[in-house]
Every structure is written in C-alpha cells, then in structure tokens.
N, C-alpha and C positions, 0 to 999 in steps of 0.2 A: 484600301484596307480600313478595317472597323476601330472604331473609337476606342478600344477592349483592347489591342493590338497593339496603337498606336502610344497606348500610355506602359505599355513594357519599353517603349524609348526613350523614355523621360528621363533627364539624367537624375543621376543618386538611388535610381532605383535597383543596384545591385545586382541586378541579374544577365545583361547582355554580355558580359564578357565570358558570362559559364556558357552562356548560351552558344556563345562562337564557338568555343571550347568542343564543344559538344556538337556543333556544326564541323570542324578540323576532323574533331574524331572519325567522326563517321565518316568523311570522306576519306581519310585513311584506310578506314577499314576497307571500304569499296575498292579501294584500288589498289589492296592487299590481293583480294578476293579478285578483282578481276587480271591482273597480274599472274596469278597461279593459274587462273584459266589460258592463260595465252595472247591475253589482251591489253593495249595500251589505253586509257583512256586521260591520262596524267601525263602525257606524251614529253613534252618538255622537264617536266618533274623528273620525270621518271630519268629523262637522259642522263640530266643533272647528277643525280645522285650517283649512278653508274658511272658517268666521268668522275667524279670526285672520290668512289670508291677506287679506279683506276689510278688516279694520282698517288691517291694514299700506298697503297698496296703495288703500283707498277704494272697490275696485270688485274686481268676480271678473273675472279677463282670460279670453279665451276661450280654452276646451279646457282652464277651469280642473280639475274632476273628471283629465282627464289627465294633466294633470300632478303633480299631487298624486299617481295613481299610479305615476308615473316618479319620484316622490323615496321612497315606499314603495320602492319596487322596488329604487332604487338602497341606501337605508339597510338595509334586508333584508338583500340581498348582502353589502353591507360586515359587517354585525354578525354574521350567520351563518360568514362568512368567518373572522373574528376568532376566533369561539368555536369552529369546530372547529379551527382552528388552535392556539388554545391548550390547547383541552381534549388533542391527541394531544403538546404540548408537555408537558405536565405529566406525562402519561403516558408518554413515554418518557424523561424525568428521572428519574421512577424506577426505571424499568429499566434505563436506558444514560445517565446525564448528563452523558457526554462528549460525548453525538452529537446530544441535545436540539431544537442549533439548527440541526442539518443533516438535517430529514426529509426535505425533497425532494431534496437531494445522495443520501442514502441510497437513498431510492425511485428515482430515475433510474439511478445507480451499478448498483445491482441488477439493473431491470428488465433493464439492456442489457448485464450480463454473462448474464444466462439467456438472450438470446438469440444467444449468442456460440456456435464450433463448438464440434461435440464433440471432444475430445481426448483419446487417449489415450497416457500419457506410457509408456515403461517403462527398467527402469534399478534405480541406486540412487545411495548415495554422495554427495557434493557436486556431481554433475554433474547429474543430476537435481536436486536441491534448485536448484538454481539457472536450471534451463529454470522450473520451476514457479512460483518466485516473479516470472517476467516473464510467464508465460504466464494468470497466476489477474488480471491490470492488463486482461484484454481478455478473457476470459468464466469463468463457474463451473461448464461444463459438462467439465470436467478430470477422468479415470479416472488416477492414476499406479498402475500395475503394477511393484509390489518387489519385489526380492531378497530370498531369507530362507537363504542361502546363509553367512552372514557366522557367523564362528567364533571370534574374535579379538577382543582387551580386554574390554568392560562388557558386550557382547553375548555374547561365547563364555561371559563367567564364568557371566551369567546361566542361558544355552543350559543351559549345565554345570548350576549347583545347582538350577534348578526347573524343567528339562523343557521351557521355553518356547522358542519359536520368536525368531530375535533380534530384537531391537525399534530398533536402533541405526539404520538406514538406514529403518526406518517413521520412527520418531521425527522425523529430518533432515526425511523429506516433508511428516509431519504441521508441524511448525514454516514450512516453505516456504510451503502453500498457508494458516496461519492468517490469522483477521481478526480475531484477538483480541488484546489490547492490548496492548504491547510488553514491559511485564513480566512477562505471562505467558508467553512466548516465549523471556525472558532465562531464566526460572524452567524452562520443558523443555529446555534448553539449559545447565543450571548442571553444572556438573561437580565431585564433591567431590574436594579436593584432603588432602594428608595420606599418612603410612602408616598406613592403616586397614581396617576392613572395607568400609569406604564410597568408600575412594580408589577414582580414575575412574572411579568411575560417576558416570552424568547423572543427573541428577532426571528427565529425562522416560523413559528407559529403566527405571529405577523405579516409576514410576507405571504406564506398561504391562506392567509384570509384574504388578504388584502387579491393575488391572484383570483382566488374565489369569486371576486365582488367583480374583478375586470373580464373573466371567463363566463362567466354565470354558470358552472360548471363545478364540480368539488373533483371530479377527473380528471377534469380539463387541467384544472388549479395544480396537481399533483404531476400531470406531464409537464407543463410550463417548467415546475420548480425543478424538476429532475435534469431540466436541459442546463439550469442555469449552476446545480451541481455536477453534472455530467456523471452520472449514474452509470454505476455496470449492472445490466439487470432493469427491472420494472417493479413499480410500487403500485399496489393498487385496494382502494378499501373492501372490507368486506361486502359491503353494499351500500348502497349510493342513499339511502335510507333512512331515519335517524331513527335512532333506535334506543328504547331502554333496558337496561340490566336490571334483572330484579333474583334474586336469591330466597329461598324458600329455608330455614333450620329445622334441624332435629326435632326441635320443639313445634316445629307446626308453624313460627313467625314467619314473617314474607318481609323483606326490608328490600325498597328502591331504591336505585341510583349506583353506579359501578363504585363509587368512591365511596360510598357508606355501608358497603355490603363488609369489609372488614372486621369494622369498628364495634360489630354485637357482642364478638369475643367467640362465639358459639360455632359450633359444628356445621358445616353447612351441608343440606342433604340434596340439594339441586342446586343449577341455578336458568333462568326462561329471560326471552327475552319478548319486547312490547312495542311495536304490533310483532306476532310470531312471525309471518308468514310474509316476509321482507324476500324482496330478492335479491342474489349475488349479480354479478356483473359477470356477462358474458363471456367478457375475456379474462378472467378468474376462473371459469371452467374449464377453459379452452386451453388455459396455464395448466390444467389439473388432468386432465386426457393428456395431452402433451409428454406429461413429467416423465423423466426417470426416477426420481425420487421425491417424497414427501415427508417434512419433516413438519414437527406440531413440537413446538416448542424449543428453548425452553422460555421461562419466563411465568407469572402469575399465573396458576391453573385455571381460576375460579373467573379473574377479571380479564386474560389477556389473550389465555388459549380457547376457552370455553365459548367466548360470545361469536366467537367464527363458525364453528360449528354448529353452532343453534339457529343459522341462517339457512332456510329454507332450499333444499338439492345439493347443499354442498358435499353433505356427510355419503351422500349417496355417488354423487360426482364421484369421491375419494374413495370410495369401495370399488367402482367402476374401472379403475385406473388399472396400468397395468406397472406402477411403478410401487418400488417399494418401500412400504410405508414404515416412519420412526418416529419413536416417541421419547425425547430427551428428556430424563427429570432432571426437577432442581438441585442443588447441591442443599439447599438452606429450606430449612421449613420455615413458613412465613405467619405471620401471630393473626391470626382474623381468617386464613384463608386457611392452611395445612399443619397447624400447631398439632405436634403429634404422628404424621402421616408417615407411612412409609414407603418404598417406591413402590411397591404391589397398590398402597392406598391411591397413590398419584393414578396410575393407569387404572385403577377401576373406578375412579372417578369420572373418568376419560369417558370409559368405557359403561358404565351407566348411564351417560347419555345420548353414548351413539349406539349401541349394539356391541356386541360380542365378534372378535377376531378382528379388530378396525386396525391394528396394527402389527406389523411384521416383528419390529426388535422394538425393546426399551433399554436406551443406553443411561448407563451408571457413571456417576464416579466414585472409582476408589484407593481416589487420594487422601490419606490420612491429613484431616486439615489439625492446624498447629494449635495448639494447648492458648496461646495469646489471641489469637482471632476468634476461638471459637468460645475464649469467657467473655470478649467484646459482643458477641451474637446473641450469648444466654444472658446478658443485661437486657438485654429488645427479648428475652422471651424467643427465641429460635434458634433449632438444634440441628448438626449437620441429618439430614434424609439415610436411612437405614435402609442399607440393600437388601432386600430378599427376595434372591434368586428364585427360587423353589417356588415362591406364592405367584412371582412373577410369570415361571412356566406356568403355572396352573391355569391364568389368567388369558392363557394362548399365545404369548407374546417369546421372543426367543432372549433369555437377559441379556445383556453384553455390558461388564464392564470396564474401565480405561481408565487412565487417569487423564482427568478434563480441568481440573483447576487451575488458577493463575492467585494465586494469593500477594496481595498488598492491600491498602487498606482491609477493599474488600473481597468476601470468599467467592468467587464469580468461575465461569467459566472462563477459560485461554479459548480465544475464538480461532487459533491455528492450530491446536489439541482438539479442538470439537468440530472443525470443519474436513479433517484429518479423518476424525473416526468418523463420522458419517460416512462421507467416500468410501472408506473403508468397507464398512459393511454392506454400502452400495454393491461395490466388486465382489464382495462376498456373497449377496444373495443372486448375482446374477449367473456366477460360478456354480452355486449351489442349484439353481433352479433346471439351470444344463445338464449336470448330472441326474437330477430328479427324473427330468424329460427322456433322459438318453436311457435308464434307467429301464423306463415303460416301454 
C-alpha cells in the first residue's frame, strides 16, 4: 500500500467514514442487481432479510426476492450518494471552506461558462475592466488584449525604475476577471498612501513587477498572477516590447508619452507608437482567429484602445477573423482627447487609423444622464456623447442604441447591461448572417 493511500487512513482525516458508506452502498447496489438476475452472492444476509420479512408479515409475499432486490438498490443508491457527496464536501472544505456547500452550483456554473462564446476584448483602463466584469458572468472563454503604452503614475515609475512593462491596466483587467475572494481583489487594488517611496503605488502593480523579476518574462508574470486571482479567461499584453505612444495634433504639433497626450487640450489628428514595427503575441493572434466576438472599448479612445490597434499585424488578423466586431462608444467625452466628439467622431477616429469597414456594430448608450451628474461632469469640461446614428451608418457600421449606464458618483457603463448588449448583438449577427447566406 502506497504512502499516499495510507495517509487517507490517518485519524482526523474525516474521509474514512464516508468512503466506507460509499463501499456499503456499492455492495447493496450490486446485491440488488444480482438478486434481480436470480443469483445469490450475499446468501446469509439475503436469507436473514427474507426471514425477518417472514416474521413481520407471517408469510413471504409474492415476488419477495424482487422486493428485497429493490430495497437493496434503493438503500445502496442512497448510501452511495451520501458517501460521494460527503467525501467531496470534506475534500473541498479543506481546499476552499467557503464553497464546500455549493459543489453542484460551482460545477454547473463552470461547465456553463466553458460553453460560452469566445470573446476577445481589446482596450485598457476602467472601460475594459467594466466590460470584463459583465462578460465573465456569461462565459469563461475571454481573452483581454491590453495596452502597454501607459507611462504615468505608478506604472510609469515602475517602468522607469525596473524596465518592466506598465502593469496598471493589466492589474485592473486581472481584478475584473478574478474569481478569488473579495479580500484578495481588494489587496491587489490597494494603493499605498502618504509621502514615501511606496506612495501612489498599488500592491498589484508591485506584485506583477516582482513576478516579472522572478519569472524573467512579463507574459509569464501575468499568467502567474492570473493563477493567484483565479481569473476567468486570459489576459495578454498587446506586445511584449516597450512602446512609446505619440500624438500628432491638428496643428501639426507632436507630443510624446501617453500621460502627456490629454494635457495639450488640442484636437488629435492621429496617434502612433515607436518603434512602429513591434510584434504582437502569437497567443493574441490565435485568440483573435478563434473568436466569436471581438470588442473594442469602451475606454479612452486614443490612449487605451488605439495603441493596441497600432501593433503590427493586429488589425490584419482582426479583419481576417469571422467574429462579429463591435465598437462600444464612450458615454462621456474626455477633455484633451475627445472634447466635442459625437459617436460617429469616435468611430471615424478608429477608422482613420485602421481603414474602412472595420466594425460591424457601433454600440451607444441612449439613457438620459441625470442633471446632477451632468453638472459635475460639465465642471470638468466633459459632456454626454451625442448619438448620431445616421452618420455612424454612413461610416459602414450598424448603429445600436441601448440603455447601458449605471449612475452612481460616476457616469459609467453598467457591466451586466453592457455584456448583455454585446452578446445580444453577437446572436443577432449570427442570425442575420445565416439569413443572408440562406437567401443566396
């Protein structure tokens, strides 16, 4: 007998009783089947049961053996079920006490999520995180492709001090997809206060940086961090090469650095990265090729979404994909990036960088924003994005308007509404494509 087997027999394991119950249940089930087949394998036990039945009733009823066999089967199934259930609960309690009582729910949920559509979400910042929090309730087949152009705040400091790719957007994405305990998610988002070497840094950024130092590879650091947070899906940087984002404004002026671009307050003509020929991850291209849905946004148009599309061959791979492509327009304009932009202006900016006929649908919010919220945003020179569906359609995309926001202190997309609208569009697109092919 191996050491691993012997360990199950140690006192206090709380498994032996349930395994024994399972064994008795299996024996009773076997005995019931054999009795139905007319074979006695537990002769003494079976005869004693029949004798007891005779003493109680004064006679053996017709089909006594069949009745005993059915009783054996019922008892066996009951005992075996209890034995299996309690054994699994005991094991799960040791591994994850909080979920020991929800075995069926966990298994059902995970199997259902594994059957969900394959979604590739491209972007960065809080917009991408919002979308992912909604999508993970419908599918675990999610690949988030995240920008690595950030050079401000904690990410910028770590990038400069350690030569690591900026971890901030990666961290937010990991937390959004996390299936770990809320405390672990809160820990990753914790930001050190005060005026010291750690002030402004988030724990998650430091953790990913440390993982990068240990693994020697940023992608491996992300995968290891993904295991810690038990995420649903996969997070990939758009490239593993260090890139610098630059913007050219309408007046011809060029500014370097993602964090500096919104500060000029001028209309942006285009953005570009240097070096311009960086390669994407093969895994990202494979995810795009296998996708059922590809989503751009929501998020900062020029500094979160666009940098991903500037990575070499990313756009070509998206165009080749058979997936439905959805652009999610922001709810509010952003000072320094999209001041005065309508929905079609957002879409036009994307198409100016990647070429025409790139997205199938443009998803816009049509819920009226409360005046109190609008007033707060006006003080920051931000306004609701005006929907102009006719202009969106003229750009080659189908305009779709849905109630998508959740107003609290901030006017942002509601994760559940947003994910539901995206999946509804994907389903509609499949039906539409089928009907078009059928008519041909």
